MARPA-18627 format. One record per atom (N, C-alpha, C, CB): x, y, z; residue number from 1. Coordinates in Angstrom, 1 decimal, padded with zeros to 4 digits. Each point is the difference from the previous one (the first is absolute). Glycine has a CB too. Layout:
// residues N
+--------+--------+--------+-----+
:      X :      Y :      Z : seq :
+--------+--------+--------+-----+
:      X :      Y :      Z : NUM :
...
+--------+--------+--------+-----+
This chain:
// residues 143
+--------+--------+--------+-----+
:      X :      Y :      Z : seq :
+--------+--------+--------+-----+
: -007.7 :  002.6 :  008.1 :   1 :
: -000.2 : -001.4 : -000.2 :   1 :
:  001.0 : -000.8 :  000.9 :   1 :
: -000.9 :  000.4 : -002.4 :   1 :
:  000.4 : -001.3 :  003.2 :   2 :
:  000.8 : -000.7 :  000.9 :   2 :
:  000.7 : -001.2 : -000.7 :   2 :
: -001.5 :  000.6 :  001.8 :   2 :
:  002.5 : -001.2 : -001.2 :   3 :
:  000.8 : -001.0 : -000.5 :   3 :
: -000.9 : -001.2 : -000.4 :   3 :
:  001.9 :  000.7 :  001.3 :   3 :
: -002.8 : -001.1 : -000.5 :   4 :
: -000.9 : -001.2 : -000.3 :   4 :
: -000.9 :  000.3 : -001.1 :   4 :
:  000.1 : -000.7 :  002.4 :   4 :
: -000.6 :  001.9 : -002.5 :   5 :
: -000.9 :  000.4 : -001.1 :   5 :
:  000.8 :  000.0 : -001.3 :   5 :
: -001.4 :  001.4 :  001.5 :   5 :
:  002.6 : -000.8 : -001.5 :   6 :
:  000.9 :  000.0 : -001.2 :   6 :
:  000.3 : -001.4 : -000.4 :   6 :
:  000.9 :  002.2 :  000.7 :   6 :
: -000.6 : -003.1 :  000.2 :   7 :
:  000.3 : -001.4 : -000.3 :   7 :
: -001.2 : -000.7 : -000.6 :   7 :
:  001.6 : -000.1 :  001.9 :   7 :
: -002.8 :  000.4 : -001.4 :   8 :
: -001.3 : -000.5 : -000.6 :   8 :
: -000.1 :  000.4 : -001.4 :   8 :
: -001.1 :  000.0 :  002.3 :   8 :
:  001.4 :  001.3 : -002.6 :   9 :
: -000.1 :  000.5 : -001.4 :   9 :
:  001.0 : -000.6 : -000.9 :   9 :
: -000.8 :  002.2 :  000.9 :   9 :
:  002.0 : -002.4 : -000.5 :  10 :
:  001.0 : -000.8 : -000.8 :  10 :
: -000.6 : -001.3 : -000.3 :  10 :
:  001.9 :  001.2 :  001.1 :  10 :
: -002.4 : -001.9 : -000.2 :  11 :
: -000.4 : -001.4 : -000.2 :  11 :
: -001.3 :  000.0 : -000.9 :  11 :
:  001.0 : -000.7 :  002.3 :  11 :
: -001.9 :  001.6 : -002.1 :  12 :
: -001.2 :  000.1 : -000.8 :  12 :
:  000.3 :  000.2 : -001.4 :  12 :
: -001.2 :  000.9 :  002.0 :  12 :
:  002.2 : -000.1 : -002.3 :  13 :
:  000.4 :  000.3 : -001.4 :  13 :
:  000.8 : -001.1 : -000.6 :  13 :
:  000.0 :  002.4 :  000.6 :  13 :
:  000.4 : -003.4 :  000.2 :  14 :
:  000.8 : -001.0 : -000.6 :  14 :
:  001.5 :  000.4 : -000.3 :  14 :
: -002.1 : -001.0 : -000.9 :  14 :
:  002.6 :  002.0 :  001.5 :  15 :
:  001.3 :  000.5 : -000.2 :  15 :
:  001.0 : -001.2 :  000.3 :  15 :
: -000.7 :  002.4 :  000.6 :  15 :
:  001.7 : -002.6 : -001.4 :  16 :
:  000.9 : -001.1 :  000.2 :  16 :
:  001.2 :  000.4 :  001.0 :  16 :
: -000.6 : -000.9 : -002.3 :  16 :
:  000.9 :  002.1 :  002.3 :  17 :
:  001.1 :  000.5 :  000.9 :  17 :
: -000.5 :  000.5 :  001.3 :  17 :
:  001.2 :  000.6 : -002.0 :  17 :
: -000.3 :  000.1 :  002.7 :  18 :
: -000.4 :  000.5 :  001.3 :  18 :
:  000.9 :  001.2 :  000.3 :  18 :
: -000.7 : -002.3 :  000.8 :  18 :
:  000.5 :  002.9 :  000.4 :  19 :
:  000.7 :  001.1 :  000.4 :  19 :
:  000.2 :  000.1 :  001.5 :  19 :
: -000.8 :  001.2 : -002.1 :  19 :
:  001.8 : -000.5 :  002.5 :  20 :
:  000.1 :  000.4 :  001.4 :  20 :
: -000.5 :  001.4 :  000.2 :  20 :
:  002.0 : -001.6 :  000.3 :  20 :
: -002.1 :  002.1 :  000.9 :  21 :
: -000.5 :  001.3 :  000.3 :  21 :
:  000.5 :  000.6 :  001.3 :  21 :
: -002.1 : -000.6 : -001.4 :  21 :
:  002.3 :  001.9 :  001.4 :  22 :
:  000.3 :  000.7 :  001.2 :  22 :
: -000.7 :  001.3 :  000.0 :  22 :
:  002.3 : -001.1 :  000.1 :  22 :
: -002.8 :  001.5 :  001.1 :  23 :
: -000.8 :  001.2 :  000.1 :  23 :
:  000.4 :  000.7 :  001.3 :  23 :
: -002.0 : -001.1 : -001.2 :  23 :
:  002.0 :  002.5 :  001.1 :  24 :
:  000.2 :  000.8 :  001.2 :  24 :
: -001.0 :  001.1 :  000.0 :  24 :
:  002.5 : -000.4 :  000.0 :  24 :
: -003.1 :  000.6 :  001.2 :  25 :
: -001.0 :  001.1 :  000.2 :  25 :
:  000.4 :  000.8 :  001.2 :  25 :
: -001.9 : -001.5 : -001.0 :  25 :
:  002.0 :  002.8 :  000.8 :  26 :
:  000.4 :  000.9 :  001.1 :  26 :
: -001.2 :  000.9 :  000.2 :  26 :
:  002.4 :  000.0 : -000.6 :  26 :
: -002.8 :  000.0 :  001.9 :  27 :
: -001.2 :  000.8 :  000.4 :  27 :
:  000.1 :  000.4 :  001.5 :  27 :
: -001.4 : -001.1 : -001.8 :  27 :
:  001.4 :  002.4 :  002.0 :  28 :
:  000.0 :  000.6 :  001.3 :  28 :
:  001.1 : -000.6 :  000.9 :  28 :
: -002.5 :  000.3 : -000.2 :  28 :
:  003.7 : -000.3 : -000.3 :  29 :
:  001.2 : -000.5 :  000.7 :  29 :
:  000.1 : -001.5 :  000.2 :  29 :
: -000.2 :  002.1 :  001.1 :  29 :
: -000.7 : -002.8 : -001.7 :  30 :
:  000.1 : -001.5 :  000.0 :  30 :
:  000.3 : -000.5 : -001.4 :  30 :
: -001.6 : -000.1 :  002.0 :  30 :
:  002.5 : -000.9 : -002.0 :  31 :
:  000.4 : -000.6 : -001.3 :  31 :
: -000.4 : -001.4 :  000.1 :  31 :
:  002.0 :  001.5 : -000.3 :  31 :
: -002.8 : -002.0 : -000.7 :  32 :
: -000.4 : -001.3 : -000.1 :  32 :
:  000.7 : -000.6 : -001.3 :  32 :
: -002.3 :  000.4 :  001.2 :  32 :
:  003.0 : -001.5 : -001.0 :  33 :
:  000.7 : -000.7 : -001.1 :  33 :
: -000.5 : -001.4 : -000.1 :  33 :
:  002.0 :  001.5 :  000.2 :  33 :
: -002.1 : -002.0 : -001.4 :  34 :
: -000.5 : -001.3 : -000.3 :  34 :
:  000.7 : -000.6 : -001.2 :  34 :
: -002.2 :  000.6 :  001.1 :  34 :
:  002.4 : -001.9 : -001.1 :  35 :
:  000.6 : -000.6 : -001.2 :  35 :
: -000.4 : -001.5 : -000.1 :  35 :
:  001.9 :  001.6 :  000.2 :  35 :
: -001.7 : -002.1 : -001.4 :  36 :
:  000.0 : -001.5 : -000.3 :  36 :
:  001.1 : -000.2 : -001.0 :  36 :
: -002.5 : -000.3 :  000.5 :  36 :
:  003.2 : -000.8 : -000.4 :  37 :
:  001.0 : -000.3 : -000.9 :  37 :
:  001.4 :  000.6 :  000.4 :  37 :
: -001.7 : -000.2 : -001.8 :  37 :
:  002.5 :  000.4 :  000.7 :  38 :
:  001.4 :  000.5 :  000.3 :  38 :
:  000.1 :  001.5 : -000.3 :  38 :
:  000.8 : -002.3 : -000.6 :  38 :
: -001.8 :  003.0 :  000.9 :  39 :
:  000.1 :  001.5 :  000.1 :  39 :
:  000.1 :  000.4 :  001.4 :  39 :
: -001.4 :  000.3 : -002.1 :  39 :
:  002.2 :  000.7 :  002.4 :  40 :
: -000.1 :  000.4 :  001.4 :  40 :
:  000.3 :  001.6 :  000.1 :  40 :
:  000.8 : -002.3 :  000.7 :  40 :
: -001.1 :  002.8 :  000.5 :  41 :
:  000.1 :  001.4 :  000.3 :  41 :
:  001.2 :  000.2 :  000.9 :  41 :
: -002.5 :  000.3 : -000.2 :  41 :
:  003.3 :  000.7 : -000.1 :  42 :
:  001.1 :  000.5 :  000.8 :  42 :
: -000.3 :  001.4 :  000.4 :  42 :
:  001.7 : -001.6 : -001.2 :  42 :
: -001.5 :  001.9 :  002.4 :  43 :
: -000.1 :  001.4 :  000.6 :  43 :
:  001.3 :  000.5 :  000.2 :  43 :
: -002.2 : -000.5 :  001.0 :  43 :
:  002.5 :  001.8 : -001.4 :  44 :
:  001.2 :  000.7 :  000.4 :  44 :
: -000.3 :  000.7 :  001.3 :  44 :
:  000.9 :  000.2 : -002.4 :  44 :
: -000.3 : -000.5 :  003.4 :  45 :
: -000.2 :  000.6 :  001.3 :  45 :
:  001.4 :  000.5 :  000.5 :  45 :
: -002.1 : -001.5 :  000.6 :  45 :
:  002.2 :  002.8 : -000.6 :  46 :
:  001.3 :  000.6 :  000.4 :  46 :
:  001.2 : -000.6 : -000.8 :  46 :
: -000.9 :  000.5 :  002.3 :  46 :
:  000.6 : -000.7 : -003.6 :  47 :
:  001.0 : -000.6 : -000.9 :  47 :
:  000.3 : -001.4 :  000.1 :  47 :
:  001.0 :  002.1 :  000.2 :  47 :
: -001.7 : -002.8 :  000.6 :  48 :
:  000.1 : -001.5 :  000.2 :  48 :
: -001.1 : -000.7 : -000.7 :  48 :
:  001.3 :  000.3 :  002.2 :  48 :
: -001.0 : -001.4 : -002.9 :  49 :
: -001.1 : -000.8 : -000.7 :  49 :
: -000.7 : -000.9 :  001.1 :  49 :
:  001.3 :  000.1 : -002.2 :  49 :
: -002.6 :  000.0 :  002.2 :  50 :
: -000.8 : -000.9 :  000.9 :  50 :
: -001.0 : -000.7 : -000.9 :  50 :
:  000.3 :  001.5 :  002.0 :  50 :
: -000.2 : -002.8 : -002.1 :  51 :
: -000.9 : -000.8 : -000.8 :  51 :
: -001.3 : -000.2 :  000.8 :  51 :
:  001.9 : -001.2 : -001.1 :  51 :
: -003.0 :  001.6 :  000.5 :  52 :
: -001.3 :  000.0 :  000.7 :  52 :
: -000.9 : -001.2 : -000.3 :  52 :
:  000.1 :  002.4 : -000.1 :  52 :
:  000.3 : -003.2 : -001.0 :  53 :
: -000.8 : -001.2 : -000.4 :  53 :
:  001.0 : -001.1 : -000.2 :  53 :
: -001.9 :  001.4 : -001.0 :  53 :
:  001.3 : -002.6 :  000.9 :  54 :
:  000.8 : -001.2 : -000.3 :  54 :
: -000.3 : -000.5 : -001.4 :  54 :
:  000.1 : -000.6 :  002.5 :  54 :
:  000.9 :  000.1 : -003.2 :  55 :
: -000.3 : -000.7 : -001.3 :  55 :
: -000.6 : -001.3 :  000.3 :  55 :
:  001.9 :  001.2 : -001.1 :  55 :
: -002.7 : -001.7 :  000.2 :  56 :
: -000.7 : -001.3 :  000.1 :  56 :
:  000.6 : -000.9 : -001.0 :  56 :
: -002.1 :  001.0 :  000.9 :  56 :
:  003.1 : -001.8 : -000.5 :  57 :
:  000.7 : -000.9 : -001.0 :  57 :
: -000.1 : -001.4 :  000.4 :  57 :
:  001.6 :  001.9 : -000.5 :  57 :
: -001.5 : -002.8 : -000.5 :  58 :
:  000.0 : -001.4 :  000.3 :  58 :
:  001.2 : -000.5 :  000.8 :  58 :
: -001.3 : -000.3 : -002.1 :  58 :
:  002.3 :  001.1 :  002.2 :  59 :
:  001.2 : -000.4 :  000.7 :  59 :
: -000.2 :  000.2 :  001.6 :  59 :
:  001.4 :  000.6 : -002.0 :  59 :
: -002.4 :  000.1 :  002.4 :  60 :
: -000.2 :  000.3 :  001.4 :  60 :
: -000.6 : -001.3 :  000.7 :  60 :
: -000.3 :  002.5 : -000.5 :  60 :
:  000.8 : -002.8 :  001.6 :  61 :
: -000.4 : -001.3 :  000.7 :  61 :
: -001.5 :  000.1 :  000.3 :  61 :
:  002.3 : -000.3 :  000.9 :  61 :
: -002.8 :  001.4 : -000.4 :  62 :
: -001.4 :  000.0 :  000.4 :  62 :
: -000.9 : -000.1 : -001.3 :  62 :
:  000.6 :  001.4 :  002.0 :  62 :
: -000.2 : -000.8 : -003.1 :  63 :
: -000.8 : -000.1 : -001.2 :  63 :
:  000.1 : -001.4 : -000.6 :  63 :
:  000.4 :  002.4 : -000.5 :  63 :
:  000.8 : -003.0 :  000.6 :  64 :
:  000.2 : -001.4 : -000.5 :  64 :
: -000.9 : -000.9 :  000.8 :  64 :
:  002.4 :  000.5 : -000.6 :  64 :
: -002.5 : -000.3 :  001.9 :  65 :
: -000.8 : -000.9 :  000.8 :  65 :
: -001.5 :  000.2 : -000.3 :  65 :
:  001.8 :  000.1 :  001.8 :  65 :
: -002.2 :  001.1 : -002.0 :  66 :
: -001.4 :  000.3 : -000.3 :  66 :
: -000.4 : -000.7 : -001.3 :  66 :
:  000.2 :  002.2 :  001.1 :  66 :
:  000.7 : -002.1 : -002.1 :  67 :
: -000.3 : -000.6 : -001.3 :  67 :
:  000.0 : -001.6 :  000.1 :  67 :
:  001.1 :  002.0 : -001.1 :  67 :
: -000.2 : -002.5 :  001.9 :  68 :
:  000.0 : -001.5 :  000.2 :  68 :
: -001.2 : -000.4 :  000.8 :  68 :
:  002.5 :  000.0 : -000.1 :  68 :
: -002.9 :  000.7 :  001.0 :  69 :
: -001.3 : -000.3 :  000.8 :  69 :
: -001.2 :  000.0 : -000.9 :  69 :
:  001.0 :  001.0 :  002.0 :  69 :
: -001.0 : -000.3 : -003.1 :  70 :
: -001.1 :  000.0 : -001.0 :  70 :
:  000.2 : -001.0 : -001.1 :  70 :
: -000.3 :  002.4 :  000.5 :  70 :
:  001.3 : -003.3 : -000.3 :  71 :
:  000.2 : -001.0 : -001.0 :  71 :
:  000.9 :  000.3 : -001.2 :  71 :
: -002.2 : -000.8 :  000.7 :  71 :
:  002.8 :  002.0 : -000.6 :  72 :
:  000.9 :  000.4 : -001.1 :  72 :
:  001.4 : -000.4 :  000.3 :  72 :
: -001.5 :  001.9 : -000.6 :  72 :
:  002.4 : -001.5 : -000.2 :  73 :
:  001.4 : -000.2 :  000.2 :  73 :
:  000.9 :  001.2 : -000.4 :  73 :
: -000.4 : -002.5 : -000.3 :  73 :
:  001.5 :  002.6 :  000.8 :  74 :
:  001.0 :  001.1 : -000.3 :  74 :
:  001.3 : -000.7 : -000.3 :  74 :
: -001.2 :  001.7 :  001.4 :  74 :
:  001.8 : -001.4 : -002.6 :  75 :
:  001.2 : -000.6 : -000.4 :  75 :
:  001.0 :  001.1 : -000.4 :  75 :
: -001.2 : -002.1 : -000.8 :  75 :
:  002.5 :  001.8 :  000.9 :  76 :
:  001.1 :  000.9 : -000.4 :  76 :
:  000.3 : -000.3 : -001.4 :  76 :
:  000.9 :  000.1 :  002.3 :  76 :
: -001.2 :  000.8 : -003.2 :  77 :
:  000.2 : -000.2 : -001.4 :  77 :
:  001.1 :  001.1 : -000.5 :  77 :
: -002.4 : -000.9 : -000.3 :  77 :
:  003.6 :  000.4 :  000.0 :  78 :
:  001.1 :  000.8 : -000.4 :  78 :
:  000.3 :  001.2 :  001.0 :  78 :
: -000.6 : -000.6 : -002.4 :  78 :
:  000.5 :  000.2 :  003.7 :  79 :
:  000.4 :  001.0 :  001.0 :  79 :
: -001.2 :  000.9 :  000.5 :  79 :
:  002.2 :  000.0 : -001.0 :  79 :
: -003.4 : -000.2 :  000.5 :  80 :
: -001.1 :  000.8 :  000.4 :  80 :
: -001.1 : -001.0 :  000.5 :  80 :
:  000.5 :  001.9 : -001.6 :  80 :
: -001.0 : -001.7 :  002.8 :  81 :
: -001.1 : -000.8 :  000.5 :  81 :
: -001.3 :  000.4 : -000.7 :  81 :
:  001.1 : -000.2 :  002.3 :  81 :
: -001.9 : -000.8 : -002.7 :  82 :
: -001.2 :  000.3 : -000.8 :  82 :
: -001.2 : -000.9 :  000.5 :  82 :
:  001.5 :  000.6 : -002.0 :  82 :
: -002.6 :  000.0 :  002.0 :  83 :
: -001.3 : -000.6 :  000.3 :  83 :
: -000.3 : -001.0 : -001.2 :  83 :
: -000.8 :  002.0 :  001.5 :  83 :
:  000.6 : -003.2 : -001.2 :  84 :
: -000.4 : -001.0 : -001.0 :  84 :
:  001.1 :  000.0 : -001.1 :  84 :
: -002.5 :  000.2 :  000.5 :  84 :
:  003.7 :  000.2 : -000.2 :  85 :
:  001.1 :  000.0 : -001.0 :  85 :
: -000.1 :  001.2 : -001.0 :  85 :
:  000.2 : -002.5 :  000.3 :  85 :
: -001.1 :  003.4 :  000.0 :  86 :
: -000.4 :  001.0 : -001.0 :  86 :
:  000.3 :  001.5 :  000.4 :  86 :
: -001.7 : -001.6 : -000.8 :  86 :
:  001.1 :  002.0 :  001.9 :  87 :
: -000.1 :  001.4 :  000.4 :  87 :
:  000.8 :  000.3 :  001.2 :  87 :
: -002.2 :  000.2 : -001.0 :  87 :
:  003.1 :  000.8 :  001.0 :  88 :
:  000.8 :  000.3 :  001.2 :  88 :
: -000.7 :  000.7 :  001.1 :  88 :
:  001.9 :  000.2 : -001.6 :  88 :
: -003.0 :  000.5 :  001.3 :  89 :
: -000.7 :  000.7 :  001.1 :  89 :
: -001.1 : -000.9 :  000.5 :  89 :
:  000.4 :  002.2 : -001.1 :  89 :
: -000.7 : -002.1 :  002.3 :  90 :
: -001.0 : -000.9 :  000.7 :  90 :
: -001.4 :  000.7 :  000.2 :  90 :
:  001.9 : -001.2 :  001.1 :  90 :
: -001.9 :  002.5 : -001.4 :  91 :
: -001.3 :  000.7 :  000.1 :  91 :
:  000.0 :  001.0 : -001.2 :  91 :
: -000.1 : -000.2 :  002.6 :  91 :
: -001.1 :  000.4 : -003.1 :  92 :
: -000.2 :  000.9 : -001.1 :  92 :
: -001.4 : -000.1 : -000.6 :  92 :
:  002.4 : -000.3 : -000.5 :  92 :
: -002.7 :  001.2 : -000.5 :  93 :
: -001.2 :  000.0 : -000.7 :  93 :
:  000.1 : -000.7 : -001.3 :  93 :
: -000.6 :  002.2 :  001.1 :  93 :
: -000.5 : -003.0 : -001.4 :  94 :
:  000.1 : -000.7 : -001.3 :  94 :
:  000.6 : -001.4 :  000.2 :  94 :
:  000.1 :  002.2 : -001.3 :  94 :
:  000.6 : -002.6 :  000.2 :  95 :
:  000.7 : -001.3 :  000.0 :  95 :
: -001.0 : -001.1 :  000.4 :  95 :
:  002.2 :  001.1 :  000.6 :  95 :
: -003.3 : -001.2 : -001.3 :  96 :
: -001.1 : -000.9 :  000.3 :  96 :
:  000.4 : -001.4 :  000.2 :  96 :
: -001.5 :  001.6 : -001.2 :  96 :
:  002.4 : -002.1 :  000.3 :  97 :
:  000.5 : -001.4 :  000.1 :  97 :
:  000.7 : -000.3 :  001.3 :  97 :
:  000.2 :  000.0 : -002.5 :  97 :
:  000.2 :  001.0 :  003.3 :  98 :
:  000.6 : -000.2 :  001.3 :  98 :
: -000.8 :  000.5 :  001.1 :  98 :
:  002.2 :  000.1 : -001.2 :  98 :
: -003.4 :  000.3 :  001.0 :  99 :
: -000.8 :  000.8 :  001.0 :  99 :
: -000.2 : -000.8 :  001.3 :  99 :
: -001.1 :  001.1 : -001.9 :  99 :
:  001.1 : -002.4 :  001.8 : 100 :
: -000.2 : -000.8 :  001.2 : 100 :
:  001.2 :  000.3 :  001.0 : 100 :
: -001.2 : -001.8 : -001.3 : 100 :
:  002.3 :  002.2 :  000.8 : 101 :
:  001.2 :  000.2 :  000.9 : 101 :
:  000.5 :  001.5 :  000.0 : 101 :
:  000.6 : -002.4 : -000.5 : 101 :
: -000.8 :  003.1 : -000.6 : 102 :
:  000.5 :  001.4 : -000.1 : 102 :
: -001.2 :  000.9 :  000.3 : 102 :
:  001.8 : -000.6 : -001.8 : 102 :
: -001.9 :  001.0 :  003.0 : 103 :
: -001.2 :  000.7 :  000.5 : 103 :
:  000.2 :  001.5 : -000.1 : 103 :
: -000.5 : -001.9 :  001.5 : 103 :
: -000.7 :  002.6 : -001.4 : 104 :
:  000.0 :  001.5 :  000.0 : 104 :
: -000.1 :  000.6 :  001.4 : 104 :
: -001.0 : -000.1 : -002.3 : 104 :
:  001.4 : -000.7 :  003.3 : 105 :
:  000.0 :  000.5 :  001.4 : 105 :
:  001.1 :  001.1 :  000.2 : 105 :
: -001.0 : -002.2 :  000.8 : 105 :
:  000.6 :  003.4 : -000.5 : 106 :
:  000.9 :  001.1 :  000.2 : 106 :
:  000.7 :  000.0 :  001.4 : 106 :
: -001.4 :  001.3 : -001.7 : 106 :
:  002.5 : -000.6 :  001.7 : 107 :
:  000.6 :  000.4 :  001.3 : 107 :
: -000.3 :  001.5 :  000.1 : 107 :
:  001.8 : -001.8 :  000.0 : 107 :
: -002.3 :  002.3 :  001.1 : 108 :
: -000.3 :  001.4 :  000.2 : 108 :
:  000.6 :  000.5 :  001.3 : 108 :
: -002.1 : -000.2 : -001.3 : 108 :
:  002.6 :  001.4 :  001.3 : 109 :
:  000.6 :  000.6 :  001.2 : 109 :
: -000.3 :  001.5 :  000.1 : 109 :
:  001.9 : -001.7 : -000.1 : 109 :
: -002.2 :  002.2 :  001.3 : 110 :
: -000.3 :  001.4 :  000.2 : 110 :
:  001.0 :  000.6 :  000.9 : 110 :
: -002.5 : -000.4 : -000.4 : 110 :
:  003.0 :  001.5 :  000.1 : 111 :
:  001.0 :  000.7 :  000.9 : 111 :
: -000.2 :  001.5 :  000.0 : 111 :
:  001.6 : -001.9 : -000.3 : 111 :
: -001.2 :  002.5 :  001.3 : 112 :
:  000.0 :  001.5 :  000.1 : 112 :
:  001.2 :  000.6 : -000.7 : 112 :
: -001.3 : -000.1 :  002.2 : 112 :
:  001.1 :  001.2 : -002.9 : 113 :
:  001.0 :  000.7 : -000.7 : 113 :
:  000.5 :  001.2 :  000.9 : 113 :
: -000.9 : -000.8 : -002.3 : 113 :
:  002.2 :  001.0 :  002.4 : 114 :
:  000.5 :  001.1 :  000.7 : 114 :
:  000.9 :  000.8 : -000.8 : 114 :
: -000.2 : -001.2 :  002.1 : 114 :
:  000.8 :  002.3 : -001.6 : 115 :
:  000.9 :  000.9 : -000.8 : 115 :
:  001.2 : -000.7 : -000.5 : 115 :
: -000.8 :  001.8 :  001.4 : 115 :
:  001.2 : -002.9 : -000.9 : 116 :
:  001.2 : -000.7 : -000.5 : 116 :
: -000.3 : -000.9 : -001.3 : 116 :
:  000.9 :  000.0 :  002.3 : 116 :
: -002.2 : -000.2 : -002.6 : 117 :
: -000.4 : -000.8 : -001.1 : 117 :
:  000.1 :  000.9 : -001.3 : 117 :
: -001.5 : -001.4 :  001.4 : 117 :
:  002.4 :  001.0 : -002.3 : 118 :
:  000.3 :  000.9 : -001.1 : 118 :
: -000.8 : -000.4 : -001.3 : 118 :
:  002.3 :  000.4 :  001.0 : 118 :
: -002.2 : -001.7 : -001.4 : 119 :
: -000.7 : -000.4 : -001.2 : 119 :
: -000.1 : -001.5 :  000.0 : 119 :
:  000.9 :  002.0 : -001.3 : 119 :
: -001.8 : -002.5 :  000.4 : 120 :
: -000.2 : -001.4 : -000.2 : 120 :
:  000.5 : -000.4 : -001.4 : 120 :
: -002.0 :  000.0 :  001.6 : 120 :
:  002.4 : -001.3 : -001.7 : 121 :
:  000.3 : -000.6 : -001.3 : 121 :
: -000.8 : -001.3 :  000.0 : 121 :
:  002.4 :  001.0 : -000.2 : 121 :
: -003.3 : -001.0 : -000.8 : 122 :
: -000.9 : -001.2 : -000.3 : 122 :
:  000.5 : -000.6 : -001.3 : 122 :
: -002.0 :  001.0 :  001.2 : 122 :
:  002.5 : -002.3 : -001.1 : 123 :
:  000.5 : -000.6 : -001.3 : 123 :
: -000.1 : -001.5 :  000.1 : 123 :
:  001.6 :  002.0 : -000.3 : 123 :
: -001.4 : -002.6 : -000.9 : 124 :
:  000.0 : -001.4 : -000.1 : 124 :
:  001.4 : -000.6 : -000.1 : 124 :
: -002.2 :  000.2 : -001.2 : 124 :
:  002.3 : -001.5 :  001.0 : 125 :
:  001.3 : -000.6 : -000.1 : 125 :
:  000.8 :  000.6 : -001.2 : 125 :
: -001.0 : -002.1 :  001.0 : 125 :
:  000.4 :  002.8 : -001.9 : 126 :
:  000.7 :  000.6 : -001.1 : 126 :
:  001.0 :  001.0 :  000.5 : 126 :
: -002.0 : -000.3 : -001.5 : 126 :
:  001.7 :  001.0 :  002.6 : 127 :
:  000.9 :  000.9 :  000.6 : 127 :
:  000.8 : -000.7 :  001.1 : 127 :
: -001.5 :  001.9 : -000.5 : 127 :
:  000.7 : -002.6 :  001.4 : 128 :
:  000.7 : -000.6 :  001.2 : 128 :
:  000.9 : -001.2 : -000.4 : 128 :
: -002.0 :  000.7 :  001.4 : 128 :
:  001.9 : -001.2 : -002.5 : 129 :
:  000.9 : -001.0 : -000.5 : 129 :
:  001.3 :  000.5 : -000.5 : 129 :
: -001.9 : -001.4 : -000.6 : 129 :
:  002.0 :  002.7 :  000.5 : 130 :
:  001.2 :  000.7 : -000.6 : 130 :
:  000.7 :  000.9 :  001.1 : 130 :
: -001.1 : -000.1 : -002.2 : 130 :
:  000.4 :  000.5 :  003.2 : 131 :
:  000.5 :  001.0 :  000.9 : 131 :
: -000.5 : -000.3 :  001.4 : 131 :
:  000.2 :  001.8 : -001.8 : 131 :
:  000.6 : -001.6 :  002.8 : 132 :
: -000.5 : -000.3 :  001.4 : 132 :
: -000.7 :  001.2 :  000.5 : 132 :
:  001.9 : -001.6 :  000.5 : 132 :
: -002.6 :  001.4 :  000.6 : 133 :
: -000.9 :  001.0 :  000.5 : 133 :
:  000.7 :  001.3 :  000.4 : 133 :
: -001.4 : -001.8 :  000.9 : 133 :
:  002.5 :  001.7 : -000.2 : 134 :
:  000.8 :  001.2 :  000.4 : 134 :
:  000.5 :  000.8 : -001.2 : 134 :
:  000.6 : -001.1 :  002.1 : 134 :
: -000.1 :  000.3 : -003.1 : 135 :
:  000.6 :  000.7 : -001.2 : 135 :
: -001.2 :  000.8 : -000.8 : 135 :
:  001.8 : -001.8 : -000.2 : 135 :
: -003.0 :  001.2 :  000.2 : 136 :
: -001.1 :  000.7 : -000.6 : 136 :
: -000.3 :  001.3 :  000.7 : 136 :
: -000.9 : -002.2 : -000.8 : 136 :
:  000.9 :  002.1 :  002.1 : 137 :
: -000.3 :  001.2 :  000.8 : 137 :
:  001.1 :  001.1 : -000.2 : 137 :
: -001.2 : -001.4 :  001.7 : 137 :
:  002.5 :  000.9 : -001.7 : 138 :
:  001.1 :  000.9 : -000.2 : 138 :
:  000.0 :  000.7 : -001.4 : 138 :
:  001.4 : -001.4 :  001.5 : 138 :
: -001.7 :  000.6 : -002.5 : 139 :
: -000.1 :  000.6 : -001.4 : 139 :
: -001.2 :  001.0 : -000.1 : 139 :
:  001.1 : -002.1 : -000.9 : 139 :
: -002.2 :  001.8 :  001.5 : 140 :
: -001.1 :  000.9 : -000.1 : 140 :
:  000.2 :  001.2 :  000.8 : 140 :
: -001.5 : -001.9 : -000.2 : 140 :
:  002.3 :  001.8 :  001.3 : 141 :
:  000.3 :  001.2 :  000.9 : 141 :
:  000.8 :  001.0 : -000.7 : 141 :
: -000.1 : -001.4 :  002.0 : 141 :
:  000.9 :  001.0 : -003.0 : 142 :
:  000.9 :  000.9 : -000.7 : 142 :
: -000.7 :  000.8 : -001.0 : 142 :
:  001.8 : -001.6 :  000.3 : 142 :
: -003.1 :  001.2 : -000.6 : 143 :
: -000.7 :  000.7 : -001.1 : 143 :
: -001.1 :  000.9 :  000.5 : 143 :
:  000.5 : -001.8 : -001.5 : 143 :
+--------+--------+--------+-----+
């Protein structure tokens, strides 16, 4: 199920909340990664953390501009930039009351995998808000 289809299902069901999403698909030496919201993918390549996707936050200038161009606003509320004073992410599934500004448009990237590529970490801000990318790779490498 694609991001737009999942978003459509959220809205059809009248879900009041929303979610972010991150996906990785490995096939025949090619890695496709995709995300919306504040989930991202980190690749360990020869022990070094390489971020493969970008978070979509209201604090980013390009996202702020996109939202304002659509007639919305972004404000700093207690140190966190928020769409319509409410949501910190600028892309996601659901959140129907903000759907005019919080879109389900994904970011997708494809790359070739080689022998130096060791593992991926796919996580949300629940992890990335507590640990930086390299520390996550280092801790995972020890296990």
